[in-house]
C-alpha positions as CSV (number, residue, x, y, z in Angstrom):
1,X,121.4,151.6,95.9
2,X,120.4,149.2,98.8
3,X,121.3,145.2,98.7
4,X,117.6,143.7,97.2
5,X,118.1,141.1,100.1
6,X,117.8,142.7,102.6
7,X,113.4,143.4,101.9
8,X,111.6,140.6,100.3
9,X,110.0,143.0,97.5
10,X,113.2,143.5,96.0
11,X,114.7,140.1,95.8
12,X,112.2,139.4,93.0
13,X,114.0,142.0,91.4
14,X,117.3,139.7,91.8
15,X,115.3,136.5,90.4
16,X,114.4,138.7,87.2
17,X,117.2,139.9,86.4
18,X,118.7,135.8,86.7
19,X,115.5,135.3,84.3
20,X,116.4,138.4,82.2
21,X,113.0,140.2,82.6
22,X,114.3,143.3,83.8
23,X,114.5,146.5,82.1
24,X,118.2,147.2,80.4
25,X,118.3,150.4,82.7
26,X,117.4,148.3,85.5
27,X,119.9,146.1,84.9
28,X,122.6,148.1,85.1
29,X,121.9,149.4,88.4
30,X,121.6,146.0,89.8
31,X,125.1,144.6,87.7
32,X,126.9,147.4,90.0
33,X,124.6,146.7,93.0
34,X,126.4,142.8,92.1
35,X,129.8,143.7,91.4
36,X,129.9,145.0,95.1
37,X,128.0,142.8,97.3
38,X,128.9,139.0,97.5
39,X,125.9,138.2,98.6
40,X,123.6,139.1,95.4
41,X,126.6,137.9,93.6
42,X,126.3,134.5,94.9
43,X,122.5,134.3,94.6
44,X,122.7,135.5,90.9
45,X,125.1,133.1,90.1
46,X,123.0,130.1,92.1
47,X,119.6,131.1,89.8
48,X,121.7,131.2,86.6
49,X,123.2,127.9,87.5
50,X,119.6,126.6,87.9
51,X,118.4,128.2,85.0
52,X,121.4,126.3,83.0
53,X,120.3,122.9,84.0
54,X,116.7,123.5,83.3
55,X,117.6,124.6,79.6
56,X,119.9,121.5,79.9
57,X,117.6,119.0,81.2
58,X,115.5,116.7,78.1
59,X,112.7,114.5,79.0
60,X,113.1,111.1,78.6
61,X,110.6,109.9,75.2
62,X,107.6,108.5,76.1
63,X,107.2,105.1,75.0
64,X,104.2,104.0,72.2
65,X,102.2,102.1,74.7
66,X,102.5,104.5,77.2
67,X,98.4,105.5,77.6
68,X,97.2,102.1,77.4
69,X,99.5,100.9,80.4
70,X,98.8,103.8,82.2
71,X,94.5,103.6,82.0
72,X,95.3,99.8,83.0
73,X,97.2,100.3,85.8
74,X,94.2,102.9,86.7
75,X,91.8,100.0,85.9
76,X,93.4,97.6,88.4
77,X,93.9,99.9,91.2
78,X,91.6,99.7,94.3
79,X,88.8,103.2,95.1
80,X,89.9,104.3,98.5
81,X,86.7,103.7,99.6
82,X,87.1,99.9,99.0
83,X,89.8,99.9,101.2
84,X,87.6,102.0,104.0
85,X,85.3,99.3,103.9
86,X,86.5,96.5,103.8
87,X,87.3,96.1,107.7
88,X,83.7,95.7,108.2
89,X,82.7,93.4,105.2
90,X,81.7,90.2,106.4
91,X,84.5,87.2,105.5
92,X,82.2,85.4,103.8
93,X,79.9,86.4,100.9
94,X,77.3,83.5,100.2
95,X,74.5,84.5,98.9
96,X,72.1,82.9,101.8
97,X,73.0,85.6,104.2
98,X,72.2,88.5,102.2
99,X,68.8,86.9,101.2
100,X,68.0,86.4,104.6
101,X,69.1,90.0,105.8
102,X,65.6,91.6,105.3
103,X,64.4,88.8,107.4
104,X,66.4,89.0,109.9
105,X,65.7,92.5,110.1
106,X,62.4,92.0,110.5
107,X,62.7,90.1,113.3
108,X,65.0,92.4,115.3
109,X,62.2,95.2,114.6
110,X,59.3,92.7,115.9
111,X,61.4,91.9,119.0
112,X,62.1,96.0,119.9
113,X,58.1,96.6,119.2
114,X,57.2,94.2,121.3
115,X,59.3,95.1,124.5
116,X,58.3,99.0,123.9
117,X,54.8,97.8,123.5
118,X,55.2,95.5,127.0
119,X,56.4,98.2,128.7
120,X,53.9,100.1,130.5
121,X,54.1,103.8,130.0
122,X,55.4,105.7,133.5
123,X,52.2,107.6,134.8
124,X,52.5,111.2,133.7
125,X,53.9,113.4,136.7
126,X,50.5,115.5,137.7
127,X,49.6,118.2,136.9
128,X,50.3,121.3,139.1
129,X,46.5,122.1,140.4
130,X,45.9,125.7,142.1
131,X,44.8,124.6,145.6
132,X,44.3,126.9,148.3
133,X,47.1,127.6,151.0
134,X,45.9,127.5,154.6
135,X,47.8,130.4,156.5
136,X,48.0,130.1,160.1
137,X,45.0,132.1,161.7
138,X,44.4,133.7,164.8
139,X,41.4,132.8,167.2
140,X,41.3,136.7,167.1
141,X,40.9,136.8,163.5
142,X,38.3,134.2,163.1
143,X,36.1,135.4,165.8
144,X,36.3,139.1,164.1
145,X,35.5,137.4,160.1
146,X,32.4,135.3,162.2
147,X,31.4,138.2,163.4
148,X,31.4,140.4,160.3
149,X,29.4,137.2,158.4
150,X,26.5,137.7,160.9
151,X,25.9,141.0,160.9
152,X,26.2,140.5,157.3
153,X,23.4,137.5,157.5
154,X,21.0,139.8,159.8
155,X,21.6,142.9,157.2
156,X,20.6,140.9,154.6
157,X,17.7,139.2,156.7
158,X,16.5,143.2,157.1
159,X,16.9,144.0,153.4
160,X,14.5,141.2,152.3
161,X,11.9,142.0,154.8
162,X,11.3,145.7,154.3
163,X,11.7,145.4,150.2
164,X,8.1,145.8,149.1
165,X,8.8,142.6,146.6
166,X,9.6,140.5,149.5
167,X,7.0,137.1,149.8
168,X,8.5,136.0,153.1
């Protein structure tokens, strides 16, 4: 048999042996190994000592007024949120302060509203409009365009005079 301490899964076998949860055939095999292996023998001895100590331990008797004393202590304890909020509480607790708090909040709100209303709004950014772009034009191009316009103008005059509907 391989030593149960070599693998984690087989270590549970030794613990089951100490708690007497193993089957008889497994107990016999493990006892032969424990007789040979000093490490397993030491672990089994330590586990038996722990189980004997737990079996011998007796809890102290509970007093008759234990419950009432426990509930008093629980009621006397301060909740954790009180400990968190305590540094932020005002050092004095007068009734007039708490009564004047809504009026103070309203005054602050009016001051903020006045500042916002009095401050002129920034001028909106001008919207991008479609603008004609002027490209650099050569004089020859301008002359060509003017000639073409003159020719079209003459053509439209001839068309108007030649048409039967024309009254010009």
